Residue, then its C-alpha position, 0 to 999 in steps of 0.5 A: m150478899t146474894t153470892f154469899l147466900i148461894i154459897a151457904v145454901i150449897v154448903l148446907i145441901f152438901l152437909v145434909i147429903v153427907q149426914i144422910a149417907k152416914a145415917s144410911e151406913y148406920v142403918s145398914v149395920l143395925k139391920g144387916e148388910k143383906v137386908a139393907q142391900q135389898q131395901s136399897n135395891k127396892i128403893n132404887a127400882f121404885l125411883m127408876i120407874a118414877f124417873l121414867v114417868l117424870g122424864l116422859i112427862g117432862v119431854y112432852i111438856c117441853n115439846e108443848m112449851y118450846y116447839k112454837d119457838t123453833l123454826f119448824p112451825q114456820g116451815s121451810a123457806s125453800v123448796q129443797g128445804e122441805k126435803v130436809d124437814s121430811m128427812f128430819m121428821i122420818t129420822t126423828a120418828v124412827t129413832g124416837i120409837v126405838f128410844l121409847i121402847t128401849q128406855i121403857l124396857l130398861f126401867v121396867f126391867a130394872y124394877k121387875y127384876q130387882e133383887k128378891e129373896n129366893r130369886k135365882v139369876f137366869y144365865f142367858p149367854h147367847n141367842t143367835t136369832m136375837e143377835y140377827i134381829w138387833t143387828g139386822i133391823p138397825a142396819i137396814a133402817l140406817t142404810v135407808l136413812v143414809a140413802i135418803g140423805l145422800r139422795n138429797w145431798f147430791e141434789f143440793t150440790s149438783e149443777a144448778p138450773k141454768n136460770a139460777i142466780v149465781v152469788e159468791i159468798t166468802g167468809k172472813q173473820f168475822g163477816w161475809i162478802y157477797r159478789y155478783g157477776g154483774k151484767d154479763g153474769i160471769l164472776g171474774k177470776k181472783y187470786y188471794k195474793n191480790i187481796d188489798e183492803a185499802g185498795s177496795n179489793q177484798l176478794g183479790q179480783i184480777w183486774d186484767d180479767e174484764a169479767n171483773h169489771d162489772d162484778v158487784v161486791t157488797t157486805q150488807a146483805m145477800y139478795i136472791v129472788k123468790d121462785r128462782p134458783a140461787k146458786l152459792v159459790i162458797n169460799s173462805r178468806d182465812v179459816i174454815h167457816d160454814v154458811g148456815l141458812p137455817h130458814f132455808r134448811m141449807k148449810m155448807d162449809a167454807v174452806p180456804g182454797i176449795p170452793t164449795t157450792l149448793w143451790f136452793t129455790p126460795k119460796y117466800t120473800t122477806k116481806e111475805m115471811k114478815e106476814r107469815t111469822k107476824n114479826p115485822n122485824f123478821q130477817y133471813e139470817i146467815s150464821c157461821d156454823q163452824m167455830c172460827g175464832n173469838g168473834h165467831y158469835s158475831m158472824k151474822g149475815l142477812v139475806e133479802v129475798v125479793t121479787q125479780a123486779e125488785y132484784d133488777a132494780w137493786l142490782a141496777k143501783q149497784k156500782p161495780n167494785y172495779y170503780a171503787a178500786f179505780p175511781d178515775k175510770d168511773p163514768s160518773n166521776a169523769k170531767q165535763p167535756a170542754d164544750t160543756a165547760a165553756k158553755s157553763a162559763t159563758a152562762q156564768v159571765v152573762l148572768a154576772k153582767k145582768t146582775k150588775i145592770 
C-alpha cells in the first residue's frame, strides 16, 4: 500500500509540473514572447540569488550538524597523520575561498546583468592581463599544494627508523593477513606458488628459509606499539586492494607481486582512544579503499595499539606459523622422554598397590 501511494504522489507531481509548463506557454502567447522571456529571466535571476543564499546556509548547517561525526574532532592518531590533516586544512581553505568568491560572483552577475529593456550587450573578447592572473595564480597555488603533498608522501614512504616494528600485511578476498618477524625480527622469504591453505601456509612461506621458522602469522588483528614507528610491508594475494588507516590518516595500495611500504608512529593506545572518544567500543580499523569484488564491503581489519610491555607479552604468546604447518616439530607437542615416562608408569603402579591395601 505504501509503495502504491508513493508512486501515485510521484505521478501527481509530474502531472502538476506538466500543467504548469502548459500554462506558462499560454501566458507567453497572450503577453507576447519578448515580455514573457524578460519576465522569465527576472524570475530565474531571483531564484539564483535565493539558491545562493539557501545553499550557503545549508552548507553551514550541515557543517555544524555533521562535523562532530567525522574523524577530525578526534585528531590524528599518528604523528605523520598530523601533517596530512594540516595539508587537508590548507587545501580546503584555499579551494574553499576560491569556491565562495567564484560562486557568489556567478550568481550575483546572473542577477545583476539579467536581460532588461534598452540594455546592450558588452563585447569583451580578450584581456591578456586577466588571463595572466587567472592562469598564473592558480598554477602557483597548485604547485605549492603539490609540493607539500610530495614532501609528506616521500616522508611516509621513505626508509623507516631502525627501531620500527615491521609488520607485513597481505590483502586477499576478503580479509587481511598479518606477519611478524618473530624473535630475529626478520621476515622469511615466500613464493606465491607455495600458498597452501590446507597446509597452514596462507602466504606461501618457503620453509627451507630458517628466517620463516619463527615468523608469526595471524588474521585476528594487527598489533603495533604506541610511540614506536610501525613499518608496513604491504602485499596482495589476488587483486588490487588498498590498506586504509583512517584514524592514522594513512593509506597505500596493495598490489599483487609489487610490495609497497609506508610507516607511521601511533600516538595513542586503543585504551586511550576509548577514553578520548568516550566510546568503550572504539576500535582502530583497517578498510580496503579499493573496490576489490563482491565482498569488498566486508573487508575490515582491526588494529590494536598497545604499550611496549603489552606487545612483548602478546608476541611471546604467539606460536610461529612453522609449527602450524609442521605440528610434529612443535616442542610443546614432543613426546615425554623415556625416563620421565618410566617414572610416571612406576608411580601409577605404586599408587595402584596402595589403593588395593
